[in-house]
N, C-alpha and C positions, 0 to 999 in steps of 0.2 A: 356861372360855375365852370366855364370854360375858358372864360375871359381873362383867367390867373394865370392859366398854363403858357398863353402864349399865342400863334396860331403863325407859326413857322412854312414860311415860301422856299418851296425847293427851286434853288441854283441849279443842282445838278446831281450825279448820281451815276457811278459808277465807277470802270478800272482805269488806272491811270500806271500806262507803260510808256517810260521815257526813249525807251530802245525802237519803239515802233515812230515817237515825234520830235525824239531829239537824236539824231542819229548823228554821228561826228562833234556832239558838243559836252562838253565836260561838267556844264554848270547853269543853273536857269539863270535868268536875270533875275535882282532883286526886286520884290513886287510890293506895291503895299495893298493889304487884304482888304477886302470890300464887305466880304461874309465871314460868318464862324464857316472854317474850315478844318473838316473833321476826316484822317485818314487812319486806315491800318494798314501798317506796311503787309507785304505779302513774303516780300523772300530781301534777306541781307542787300544793303546799296552802300550810296556813298555817306554824306554827311548833313541831313536836315541843321536851316538855319531861321530862328525865329526872331528877333529883333538882334539881342546880343547873346542868344542863346545857340549854342551848337550840338549837335547829339547825332554822334553815328547811328545810321538806321538798321538797324537786326530784325528780323522777320516779328513780327506782332507786336511791331512798338504802335502807340495809338500817339497819334500826334491832334492836334487841336487849338488851329492858328485861330485867334480873335480880330475882328473886325479893327482897322486900325493899325495891328502889326505889321512889321518888315519881313517878306521869304524870301528865302530864295533855298535852290537845293542841288548839292553835288553826287552829280548821277552815277551813277545807276539808279534808279528809283522804280519798284512798282506796288502799288498798292491799294485797296476797295477806300472808296475816297463817297462824300457823299458834304456836300455846301447849304449850307442853310443859312437864308435872311430870319433874322430874329429881333424885332423891336424891344419887347420887353417880356412880363411875365417868368413864371416860373422856369423854362426853359431857357432862356436867357439868362438867366440868374446861373442853373447849373452850368450852360459853357462855359457863362464868362470866370466862375470860379475852377474850370479842368485846371489841370497844370496842360504845358505845353507839350511835355512831352513823358509818358508812362510807361509799363510795361501792365496790362490788365492780365490778374491773377486768373480769368477763365475767360485766354483769349480766342479759344474756340466759339463761347456764346457771343464774344463781338462777330467773327466770319460768318455762324449760321442770322446773325440780323442784318449784315450788311450783305450778305447774297441775296437773303430775300427782299431787302432791300433795291437792288438789281435788277433781280428779275419780276418783279413788280412795276419797276419805273420802266424797263426797256421793252419787256412783253404786257401790257396794260389788258385787264379785262375787267370783267363788272363789278370785282373784286378789288382791284389795287389800288384803289384811291383808301379803301380800309385797312389792308395790309399795310400799306407804306406810315400811315398815321400811327397804325399800332407799333409797327418794327422802330419808329423816331421814337416812341414816348419811352420803348423796354432798351434803345441805344442811350435815352439822356439818363434813363434809370440807372443802368449802370454805368455809365461815366459820372451820375453822384456820387457810387458806390465805391467808385475806384478814388475819387477824390476826399471821400472820408478816410478812406482807409491809408491814403498819403499823409493828411491831416494828423490823426491819431500816431501816424510812425515821425514824422517830424517834431511831433509834441513829446514824442517818447524819445527821444535824440537829445529835445532841447533837457526835459526832465534830467537825462542821465548826463547834462554838465553840469547840472545842482547834487554834488554829492552829500550835501548836509542832510537830504531827504532819507537815504539809504542809509549813511551813518546815526544818524538819530534812531532810525529806528533798530539798527544792531547794536545801537546803544542803550538802547530801554530793554530790548531782548537780556544783556549778557546782565545788566543787573535787577532784573525782574524774570528770569525764568523758572524762579517758583513758584509762581504765580502762572493763573490762566489771560494767556495774551491771545487777543483778538484780532482779526485782520481786518474788522470795522474798526475794530478801537484805534487801531495803528494810522488805517486810514486816515481818518478825521483826526485824527493827530497833524497828521498832514495837507488835510484841505484837498483831500483826491476822493476818490468812489473806492469801493474795496476792490471791484474787477483790473483797476485800472493800475491802481495801486499795488497788486499783487502781481502784476505783470511787469511792475516797470521793476521791483524787489527780486523778482527773475531773474530780467533782463539783468541786472546788475552783480547780483551776488550768484549769480551759477545756480543756485536750490527753491525747491518754493518754499512759501515761507513754514508749511509744516515740519518742512525736511529739517530748516537751518533750524529751527527754535529745536527739535529733534537732536541735531547734531550738538547744539550747545546743552543740553542735559545729558547725554551721556559723557560728553566732554566731564561738564562737573561732574558724573558718580564715578568716573574713574577717579578724578583727582583723589573723591572721598575714600575710594576701597583703597587706595595706595595709602593713602596718609592718616584715616582713624583707621577705630574697632568700630566703627558703629554697624548695626542691623542694616540688612536690607533693607527691613520698611523706614528705617528714619529716613535713610539715603535718595528712595525714594521719593518719599516728603517733601525731604529738602530741596530736590532736582527739581520738582514740579511734575512726577510722573504720579498720576490718578490713582494707581495701586501696585504695592510687593508685583505682583503676576504680570501685572501692564511692564513693569518697569522690567521684569526677567525677558520678557519676549521681546520688548525693543533692545534692548543689550543682543542678544543673542544672535536676534536678526542682525544686528547693525556688526558685530566684530565677533562673530560663527562661536563664541564661547559663552557660557552663563557669567553674570557677575562673579558667582564665588570660584568659577574656575579661574576668571581675571585675576579676582586679589590671589590667589593661592598660585601662580602659574608668575605674577610677577614679585613677589615676595621669595618665592625658591627661586629667582633668579642668582639672586647674590650668592647663594652657595654654589653655583654652575660653574664649571670649569672653561 
């Protein structure tokens, strides 16, 4: 059962401070990374370099350097760290897929884990091995979560660069606002999950799907109020409102006046001086 997780070997755990070890040096030598090196920056510092990537060091930046990469650091630099040798299994997969640099949503949770690891590793007792094992698994779970968040964000950015997804939805709404338009239908048409489509739509348009559809229906109703003598019942039906009472409610909430007041005020403006 546990073979699939992988058996990480601890190379080192602790606090790294270049002000102590590298006095008078502005940058560490470039070296080949042999293990997974996971750091959490304690404060702002210099610049971290992994292969061709360069990233200014800021407090709470998480670094995950992989075996085989080349690494150097422009100083100063202070961090919590854990170095692990992992050959295979789920932990190897998680750490291999982790971004080289990221800023966790909950850095305090990472700090808590690192401090627990440092304490158990440097001041061992009868429970230290269990504490270390638990915290390594917790750390990997958090890293996996951060990796997933970053992947979803990158996918969202990629999909936002495909405007036809939103354009098709907006076009469908403009042509069918009188019908019952569901999130699941639009998401299925775009071959996306409803949750993801809604997030993409809101990011691109600036409104939730319901807010946007309501705005389209109210604009259509305003046009009919000004250009026809149709009853409110007919206008409500033609614009996709479930009832006249809901039409009156939604219109007044959006425009601060009732549909009849809107019609009257706009028509009377012709005679205003």
